Each structure stands twice: as C-alpha cells, then as structure tokens.
PDB file of N, H, CA, C and O in Angstrom:
ATOM      1  N   UNK A   1       0.848  -1.190  -0.009  1.00  0.00           N
ATOM      2  CA  UNK A   1       0.017   0.049   0.033  1.00  0.00           C
ATOM      3  C   UNK A   1       0.899   1.217   0.014  1.00  0.00           C
ATOM      4  O   UNK A   1       1.906   1.265   0.721  1.00  0.00           O
ATOM      5  N   UNK A   2       0.530   2.203  -0.814  1.00  0.00           N
ATOM      6  H   UNK A   2      -0.287   2.164  -1.388  1.00  0.00           H
ATOM      7  CA  UNK A   2       1.347   3.383  -0.951  1.00  0.00           C
ATOM      8  C   UNK A   2       0.900   4.434   0.147  1.00  0.00           C
ATOM      9  O   UNK A   2      -0.291   4.663   0.353  1.00  0.00           O
ATOM     10  N   UNK A   3       1.877   5.033   0.810  1.00  0.00           N
ATOM     11  H   UNK A   3       2.845   4.847   0.643  1.00  0.00           H
ATOM     12  CA  UNK A   3       1.675   5.970   1.832  1.00  0.00           C
ATOM     13  C   UNK A   3       1.261   7.341   1.247  1.00  0.00           C
ATOM     14  O   UNK A   3       1.829   7.772   0.243  1.00  0.00           O
ATOM     15  N   UNK A   4       0.310   8.006   1.845  1.00  0.00           N
ATOM     16  H   UNK A   4      -0.151   7.655   2.660  1.00  0.00           H
ATOM     17  CA  UNK A   4      -0.049   9.279   1.359  1.00  0.00           C
ATOM     18  C   UNK A   4       0.994  10.390   1.681  1.00  0.00           C
ATOM     19  O   UNK A   4       1.510  10.462   2.797  1.00  0.00           O
ATOM     20  N   UNK A   5       1.258  11.164   0.776  1.00  0.00           N
ATOM     21  H   UNK A   5       0.839  11.105  -0.130  1.00  0.00           H
ATOM     22  CA  UNK A   5       2.241  12.328   0.925  1.00  0.00           C
ATOM     23  C   UNK A   5       1.528  13.507   1.584  1.00  0.00           C
ATOM     24  O   UNK A   5       0.402  13.819   1.196  1.00  0.00           O
ATOM     25  N   UNK A   6       2.106  14.136   2.509  1.00  0.00           N
ATOM     26  H   UNK A   6       3.021  13.883   2.824  1.00  0.00           H
ATOM     27  CA  UNK A   6       1.523  15.350   3.120  1.00  0.00           C
ATOM     28  C   UNK A   6       1.563  16.551   2.174  1.00  0.00           C
ATOM     29  O   UNK A   6       2.567  16.812   1.512  1.00  0.00           O
ATOM     30  N   UNK A   7       0.459  17.260   2.132  1.00  0.00           N
ATOM     31  H   UNK A   7      -0.356  17.048   2.670  1.00  0.00           H
ATOM     32  CA  UNK A   7       0.292  18.513   1.304  1.00  0.00           C
ATOM     33  C   UNK A   7      -0.198  19.474   2.351  1.00  0.00           C
ATOM     34  O   UNK A   7      -1.219  19.250   3.000  1.00  0.00           O
ATOM     35  N   UNK A   8       0.564  20.579   2.510  1.00  0.00           N
ATOM     36  H   UNK A   8       1.394  20.762   1.983  1.00  0.00           H
ATOM     37  CA  UNK A   8       0.202  21.688   3.418  1.00  0.00           C
ATOM     38  C   UNK A   8      -0.492  22.700   2.665  1.00  0.00           C
ATOM     39  O   UNK A   8       0.021  23.141   1.636  1.00  0.00           O
ATOM     40  N   UNK A   9      -1.736  23.157   3.121  1.00  0.00           N
ATOM     41  H   UNK A   9      -2.152  22.799   3.957  1.00  0.00           H
ATOM     42  CA  UNK A   9      -2.618  24.040   2.396  1.00  0.00           C
ATOM     43  C   UNK A   9      -2.760  25.261   3.325  1.00  0.00           C
ATOM     44  O   UNK A   9      -3.015  25.167   4.526  1.00  0.00           O
ATOM     45  N   UNK A  10      -2.567  26.437   2.648  1.00  0.00           N
ATOM     46  H   UNK A  10      -2.360  26.514   1.672  1.00  0.00           H
ATOM     47  CA  UNK A  10      -2.890  27.649   3.345  1.00  0.00           C
ATOM     48  C   UNK A  10      -4.368  27.938   3.221  1.00  0.00           C
ATOM     49  O   UNK A  10      -4.937  28.023   2.133  1.00  0.00           O
ATOM     50  N   UNK A  11      -4.985  28.089   4.443  1.00  0.00           N
ATOM     51  H   UNK A  11      -4.522  28.020   5.327  1.00  0.00           H
ATOM     52  CA  UNK A  11      -6.486  28.445   4.364  1.00  0.00           C
ATOM     53  C   UNK A  11      -7.341  27.209   4.310  1.00  0.00           C
ATOM     54  O   UNK A  11      -8.525  27.285   3.982  1.00  0.00           O
ATOM     55  N   UNK A  12      -6.747  26.038   4.634  1.00  0.00           N
ATOM     56  H   UNK A  12      -5.785  25.976   4.901  1.00  0.00           H
ATOM     57  CA  UNK A  12      -7.486  24.787   4.591  1.00  0.00           C
ATOM     58  C   UNK A  12      -8.612  24.881   5.689  1.00  0.00           C
ATOM     59  O   UNK A  12      -8.363  25.021   6.887  1.00  0.00           O
ATOM     60  N   UNK A  13      -9.882  24.790   5.153  1.00  0.00           N
ATOM     61  H   UNK A  13     -10.084  24.677   4.180  1.00  0.00           H
ATOM     62  CA  UNK A  13     -11.087  24.632   6.082  1.00  0.00           C
ATOM     63  C   UNK A  13     -11.901  23.523   5.411  1.00  0.00           C
ATOM     64  O   UNK A  13     -11.480  22.906   4.432  1.00  0.00           O
ATOM     65  N   UNK A  14     -13.063  23.305   5.976  1.00  0.00           N
ATOM     66  H   UNK A  14     -13.404  23.806   6.771  1.00  0.00           H
ATOM     67  CA  UNK A  14     -13.903  22.150   5.550  1.00  0.00           C
ATOM     68  C   UNK A  14     -14.315  22.317   4.113  1.00  0.00           C
ATOM     69  O   UNK A  14     -14.276  21.358   3.342  1.00  0.00           O
ATOM     70  N   UNK A  15     -14.737  23.599   3.708  1.00  0.00           N
ATOM     71  H   UNK A  15     -14.769  24.378   4.334  1.00  0.00           H
ATOM     72  CA  UNK A  15     -15.017  23.843   2.230  1.00  0.00           C
ATOM     73  C   UNK A  15     -13.934  23.464   1.294  1.00  0.00           C
ATOM     74  O   UNK A  15     -14.103  22.656   0.381  1.00  0.00           O
ATOM     75  N   UNK A  16     -12.760  24.097   1.557  1.00  0.00           N
ATOM     76  H   UNK A  16     -12.622  24.753   2.300  1.00  0.00           H
ATOM     77  CA  UNK A  16     -11.644  23.852   0.686  1.00  0.00           C
ATOM     78  C   UNK A  16     -11.130  22.358   0.734  1.00  0.00           C
ATOM     79  O   UNK A  16     -10.610  21.855  -0.262  1.00  0.00           O
ATOM     80  N   UNK A  17     -11.273  21.733   1.797  1.00  0.00           N
ATOM     81  H   UNK A  17     -11.695  22.141   2.606  1.00  0.00           H
ATOM     82  CA  UNK A  17     -10.897  20.322   1.897  1.00  0.00           C
ATOM     83  C   UNK A  17     -11.764  19.434   1.023  1.00  0.00           C
ATOM     84  O   UNK A  17     -11.325  18.507   0.342  1.00  0.00           O
ATOM     85  N   UNK A  18     -13.106  19.822   1.109  1.00  0.00           N
ATOM     86  H   UNK A  18     -13.463  20.575   1.662  1.00  0.00           H
ATOM     87  CA  UNK A  18     -14.042  19.126   0.250  1.00  0.00           C
ATOM     88  C   UNK A  18     -13.771  19.374  -1.351  1.00  0.00           C
ATOM     89  O   UNK A  18     -13.882  18.499  -2.209  1.00  0.00           O
ATOM     90  N   UNK A  19     -13.449  20.535  -1.551  1.00  0.00           N
ATOM     91  H   UNK A  19     -13.358  21.247  -0.854  1.00  0.00           H
ATOM     92  CA  UNK A  19     -13.129  20.950  -3.015  1.00  0.00           C
ATOM     93  C   UNK A  19     -11.913  20.166  -3.472  1.00  0.00           C
ATOM     94  O   UNK A  19     -11.951  19.548  -4.536  1.00  0.00           O
ATOM     95  N   UNK A  20     -10.826  20.174  -2.695  1.00  0.00           N
ATOM     96  H   UNK A  20     -10.795  20.677  -1.831  1.00  0.00           H
ATOM     97  CA  UNK A  20      -9.645  19.569  -3.040  1.00  0.00           C
ATOM     98  C   UNK A  20      -9.856  18.003  -2.989  1.00  0.00           C
ATOM     99  O   UNK A  20      -9.144  17.314  -3.719  1.00  0.00           O
ATOM    100  N   UNK A  21     -10.696  17.461  -2.251  1.00  0.00           N
ATOM    101  H   UNK A  21     -11.274  18.021  -1.658  1.00  0.00           H
ATOM    102  CA  UNK A  21     -10.993  15.995  -2.348  1.00  0.00           C
ATOM    103  C   UNK A  21     -11.517  15.524  -3.689  1.00  0.00           C
ATOM    104  O   UNK A  21     -11.458  14.336  -4.005  1.00  0.00           O
ATOM    105  N   UNK A  22     -12.039  16.471  -4.491  1.00  0.00           N
ATOM    106  H   UNK A  22     -12.087  17.437  -4.235  1.00  0.00           H
ATOM    107  CA  UNK A  22     -12.620  16.056  -5.747  1.00  0.00           C
ATOM    108  C   UNK A  22     -11.477  16.001  -6.871  1.00  0.00           C
ATOM    109  O   UNK A  22     -11.740  15.613  -8.010  1.00  0.00           O
ATOM    110  N   UNK A  23     -10.344  16.364  -6.532  1.00  0.00           N
ATOM    111  H   UNK A  23     -10.131  16.680  -5.608  1.00  0.00           H
ATOM    112  CA  UNK A  23      -9.218  16.195  -7.533  1.00  0.00           C
ATOM    113  C   UNK A  23      -8.847  14.761  -7.795  1.00  0.00           C
ATOM    114  O   UNK A  23      -8.792  13.940  -6.880  1.00  0.00           O
ATOM    115  N   UNK A  24      -8.588  14.462  -9.072  1.00  0.00           N
ATOM    116  H   UNK A  24      -8.632  15.130  -9.816  1.00  0.00           H
ATOM    117  CA  UNK A  24      -8.237  12.997  -9.303  1.00  0.00           C
ATOM    118  C   UNK A  24      -7.111  12.359  -8.495  1.00  0.00           C
ATOM    119  O   UNK A  24      -7.091  11.161  -8.213  1.00  0.00           O
ATOM    120  N   UNK A  25      -6.131  13.284  -8.125  1.00  0.00           N
ATOM    121  H   UNK A  25      -6.147  14.257  -8.355  1.00  0.00           H
ATOM    122  CA  UNK A  25      -4.946  12.779  -7.365  1.00  0.00           C
ATOM    123  C   UNK A  25      -5.160  12.783  -5.799  1.00  0.00           C
ATOM    124  O   UNK A  25      -4.338  12.329  -5.003  1.00  0.00           O
ATOM    125  N   UNK A  26      -6.288  13.316  -5.483  1.00  0.00           N
ATOM    126  H   UNK A  26      -6.956  13.685  -6.130  1.00  0.00           H
ATOM    127  CA  UNK A  26      -6.573  13.504  -3.978  1.00  0.00           C
ATOM    128  C   UNK A  26      -6.354  12.278  -3.117  1.00  0.00           C
ATOM    129  O   UNK A  26      -6.003  12.427  -1.946  1.00  0.00           O
ATOM    130  N   UNK A  27      -6.537  11.108  -3.618  1.00  0.00           N
ATOM    131  H   UNK A  27      -6.822  10.987  -4.569  1.00  0.00           H
ATOM    132  CA  UNK A  27      -6.376   9.909  -2.804  1.00  0.00           C
ATOM    133  C   UNK A  27      -4.969   9.742  -2.338  1.00  0.00           C
ATOM    134  O   UNK A  27      -4.715   9.079  -1.333  1.00  0.00           O
ATOM    135  N   UNK A  28      -4.064  10.325  -3.041  1.00  0.00           N
ATOM    136  H   UNK A  28      -4.271  10.865  -3.857  1.00  0.00           H
ATOM    137  CA  UNK A  28      -2.547  10.220  -2.647  1.00  0.00           C
ATOM    138  C   UNK A  28      -2.116  11.294  -1.738  1.00  0.00           C
ATOM    139  O   UNK A  28      -0.934  11.349  -1.398  1.00  0.00           O
ATOM    140  N   UNK A  29      -3.046  12.223  -1.284  1.00  0.00           N
ATOM    141  H   UNK A  29      -4.006  12.178  -1.560  1.00  0.00           H
ATOM    142  CA  UNK A  29      -2.678  13.391  -0.556  1.00  0.00           C
ATOM    143  C   UNK A  29      -3.151  13.213   0.922  1.00  0.00           C
ATOM    144  O   UNK A  29      -4.231  12.690   1.199  1.00  0.00           O
ATOM    145  N   UNK A  30      -2.332  13.650   1.786  1.00  0.00           N
ATOM    146  H   UNK A  30      -1.455  14.075   1.561  1.00  0.00           H
ATOM    147  CA  UNK A  30      -2.734  13.841   3.268  1.00  0.00           C
ATOM    148  C   UNK A  30      -2.802  15.311   3.460  1.00  0.00           C
ATOM    149  O   UNK A  30      -1.769  15.910   3.760  1.00  0.00           O
ATOM    150  N   UNK A  31      -3.994  15.987   3.307  1.00  0.00           N
ATOM    151  H   UNK A  31      -4.833  15.500   3.063  1.00  0.00           H
ATOM    152  CA  UNK A  31      -4.124  17.419   3.359  1.00  0.00           C
ATOM    153  C   UNK A  31      -4.003  17.826   4.834  1.00  0.00           C
ATOM    154  O   UNK A  31      -4.671  17.285   5.715  1.00  0.00           O
ATOM    155  N   UNK A  32      -3.086  18.843   5.065  1.00  0.00           N
ATOM    156  H   UNK A  32      -2.543  19.282   4.349  1.00  0.00           H
ATOM    157  CA  UNK A  32      -2.885  19.387   6.358  1.00  0.00           C
ATOM    158  C   UNK A  32      -2.878  20.901   6.333  1.00  0.00           C
ATOM    159  O   UNK A  32      -2.393  21.504   5.376  1.00  0.00           O
ATOM    160  N   UNK A  33      -3.396  21.504   7.344  1.00  0.00           N
ATOM    161  H   UNK A  33      -3.790  21.014   8.121  1.00  0.00           H
ATOM    162  CA  UNK A  33      -3.403  23.002   7.323  1.00  0.00           C
ATOM    163  C   UNK A  33      -2.068  23.579   7.622  1.00  0.00           C
ATOM    164  O   UNK A  33      -1.414  23.201   8.594  1.00  0.00           O
ATOM    165  N   UNK A  34      -1.653  24.503   6.786  1.00  0.00           N
ATOM    166  H   UNK A  34      -2.184  24.810   5.997  1.00  0.00           H
ATOM    167  CA  UNK A  34      -0.366  25.287   7.037  1.00  0.00           C
ATOM    168  C   UNK A  34      -0.789  26.548   7.881  1.00  0.00           C
ATOM    169  O   UNK A  34      -0.199  26.835   8.923  1.00  0.00           O
ATOM    170  N   UNK A  35      -1.699  27.188   7.450  1.00  0.00           N
ATOM    171  H   UNK A  35      -2.178  26.955   6.604  1.00  0.00           H
ATOM    172  CA  UNK A  35      -2.290  28.377   8.235  1.00  0.00           C
ATOM    173  C   UNK A  35      -3.731  28.344   8.114  1.00  0.00           C
ATOM    174  O   UNK A  35      -4.212  28.124   7.002  1.00  0.00           O
ATOM    175  N   UNK A  36      -4.499  28.539   9.136  1.00  0.00           N
ATOM    176  H   UNK A  36      -4.108  28.718  10.039  1.00  0.00           H
ATOM    177  CA  UNK A  36      -5.954  28.677   9.120  1.00  0.00           C
ATOM    178  C   UNK A  36      -6.366  30.027   8.581  1.00  0.00           C
ATOM    179  O   UNK A  36      -5.534  30.933   8.536  1.00  0.00           O
ATOM    180  N   UNK A  37      -7.617  30.209   8.168  1.00  0.00           N
ATOM    181  H   UNK A  37      -8.293  29.473   8.204  1.00  0.00           H
ATOM    182  CA  UNK A  37      -8.124  31.456   7.780  1.00  0.00           C
ATOM    183  C   UNK A  37      -7.978  32.438   8.927  1.00  0.00           C
ATOM    184  O   UNK A  37      -7.604  33.594   8.728  1.00  0.00           O
ATOM    185  N   UNK A  38      -8.289  31.949  10.175  1.00  0.00           N
ATOM    186  H   UNK A  38      -8.593  31.010  10.337  1.00  0.00           H
ATOM    187  CA  UNK A  38      -8.306  32.831  11.389  1.00  0.00           C
ATOM    188  C   UNK A  38      -6.767  33.372  11.612  1.00  0.00           C
ATOM    189  O   UNK A  38      -6.543  34.522  11.989  1.00  0.00           O
ATOM    190  N   UNK A  39      -5.826  32.497  11.361  1.00  0.00           N
ATOM    191  H   UNK A  39      -6.009  31.562  11.055  1.00  0.00           H
ATOM    192  CA  UNK A  39      -4.430  32.854  11.545  1.00  0.00           C
ATOM    193  C   UNK A  39      -3.938  33.862  10.527  1.00  0.00           C
ATOM    194  O   UNK A  39      -3.116  34.732  10.816  1.00  0.00           O
ATOM    195  N   UNK A  40      -4.497  33.705   9.264  1.00  0.00           N
ATOM    196  H   UNK A  40      -5.164  32.999   9.029  1.00  0.00           H
ATOM    197  CA  UNK A  40      -4.182  34.659   8.230  1.00  0.00           C
ATOM    198  C   UNK A  40      -4.837  35.995   8.478  1.00  0.00           C
ATOM    199  O   UNK A  40      -4.235  37.031   8.197  1.00  0.00           O
ATOM    200  N   UNK A  41      -6.097  36.007   9.017  1.00  0.00           N
ATOM    201  H   UNK A  41      -6.585  35.165   9.246  1.00  0.00           H
ATOM    202  CA  UNK A  41      -6.851  37.219   9.263  1.00  0.00           C
ATOM    203  C   UNK A  41      -6.241  38.026  10.389  1.00  0.00           C
ATOM    204  O   UNK A  41      -6.517  39.222  10.481  1.00  0.00           O
ATOM    205  N   UNK A  42      -5.464  37.465  11.211  1.00  0.00           N
ATOM    206  H   UNK A  42      -5.240  36.494  11.136  1.00  0.00           H
ATOM    207  CA  UNK A  42      -4.780  38.196  12.247  1.00  0.00           C
ATOM    208  C   UNK A  42      -3.513  38.964  11.870  1.00  0.00           C
ATOM    209  O   UNK A  42      -2.956  39.713  12.672  1.00  0.00           O
ATOM    210  N   UNK A  43      -3.069  38.751  10.604  1.00  0.00           N
ATOM    211  H   UNK A  43      -3.522  38.142   9.953  1.00  0.00           H
ATOM    212  CA  UNK A  43      -1.946  39.336  10.101  1.00  0.00           C
ATOM    213  C   UNK A  43      -2.230  40.667   9.361  1.00  0.00           C
ATOM    214  O   UNK A  43      -3.070  40.641   8.461  1.00  0.00           O
ATOM    215  N   UNK A  44      -1.629  41.775   9.650  1.00  0.00           N
ATOM    216  H   UNK A  44      -0.947  41.795  10.380  1.00  0.00           H
ATOM    217  CA  UNK A  44      -1.955  43.067   9.137  1.00  0.00           C
ATOM    218  C   UNK A  44      -1.751  43.185   7.601  1.00  0.00           C
ATOM    219  O   UNK A  44      -2.402  43.997   6.944  1.00  0.00           O
ATOM    220  N   UNK A  45      -0.853  42.376   7.060  1.00  0.00           N
ATOM    221  H   UNK A  45      -0.324  41.717   7.595  1.00  0.00           H
ATOM    222  CA  UNK A  45      -0.603  42.386   5.665  1.00  0.00           C
ATOM    223  C   UNK A  45      -1.522  41.497   4.807  1.00  0.00           C
ATOM    224  O   UNK A  45      -1.370  41.469   3.585  1.00  0.00           O
ATOM    225  N   UNK A  46      -2.469  40.773   5.421  1.00  0.00           N
ATOM    226  H   UNK A  46      -2.592  40.795   6.413  1.00  0.00           H
ATOM    227  CA  UNK A  46      -3.348  39.915   4.694  1.00  0.00           C
ATOM    228  C   UNK A  46      -4.821  40.574   4.736  1.00  0.00           C
ATOM    229  O   UNK A  46      -5.350  40.861   5.810  1.00  0.00           O
ATOM    230  N   UNK A  47      -5.427  40.785   3.526  1.00  0.00           N
ATOM    231  H   UNK A  47      -4.997  40.551   2.654  1.00  0.00           H
ATOM    232  CA  UNK A  47      -6.762  41.322   3.461  1.00  0.00           C
ATOM    233  C   UNK A  47      -7.722  40.173   3.008  1.00  0.00           C
ATOM    234  O   UNK A  47      -7.669  39.686   1.879  1.00  0.00           O
ATOM    235  N   UNK A  48      -8.573  39.792   3.945  1.00  0.00           N
ATOM    236  H   UNK A  48      -8.615  40.188   4.862  1.00  0.00           H
ATOM    237  CA  UNK A  48      -9.504  38.649   3.607  1.00  0.00           C
ATOM    238  C   UNK A  48     -10.850  39.134   3.242  1.00  0.00           C
ATOM    239  O   UNK A  48     -11.784  38.341   3.117  1.00  0.00           O
ATOM    240  N   UNK A  49     -10.986  40.405   3.066  1.00  0.00           N
ATOM    241  H   UNK A  49     -10.227  41.049   3.167  1.00  0.00           H
ATOM    242  CA  UNK A  49     -12.324  40.924   2.662  1.00  0.00           C
ATOM    243  C   UNK A  49     -12.585  40.708   1.234  1.00  0.00           C
ATOM    244  O   UNK A  49     -11.683  40.627   0.399  1.00  0.00           O
ATOM    245  N   UNK A  50     -13.863  40.616   0.964  1.00  0.00           N
ATOM    246  H   UNK A  50     -14.595  40.682   1.642  1.00  0.00           H
ATOM    247  CA  UNK A  50     -14.316  40.418  -0.443  1.00  0.00           C
ATOM    248  C   UNK A  50     -13.995  41.589  -1.266  1.00  0.00           C
ATOM    249  O   UNK A  50     -14.123  42.711  -0.777  1.00  0.00           O
ATOM    250  N   UNK A  51     -13.570  41.421  -2.530  1.00  0.00           N
ATOM    251  H   UNK A  51     -13.466  40.509  -2.928  1.00  0.00           H
ATOM    252  CA  UNK A  51     -13.296  42.559  -3.380  1.00  0.00           C
ATOM    253  C   UNK A  51     -14.598  43.039  -3.983  1.00  0.00           C
ATOM    254  O   UNK A  51     -14.606  44.005  -4.746  1.00  0.00           O
TER     255      UNK A  51
END
C-alpha cells in the first residue's frame, strides 16, 4: 500500500478540503493546514475581505 504524501494548504477549512478532495490525485494526498483562515486574518498584511 502506498503511503499518502503530506500536502500543506494555506487556508484549509472544511469547504476547501471538500473541494480539493474532488481532484483525481486527492487519494494520494494527506491534506494538512499550513495556516488557518483565522491565523491569516490576524496578520496586518493579509486582506481577507471580499473585493
């Protein structure tokens, strides 16, 4: 059995994880959060508001 490779995703939340799970290669990925949306929102250089 092949081990899943870790993939670190910035802004990984339930919605993004579900979307990424639809990729054909997703079965080989172990998706892990690099930064959460809350962690990014706390940074003054990151604008998470809608354009």
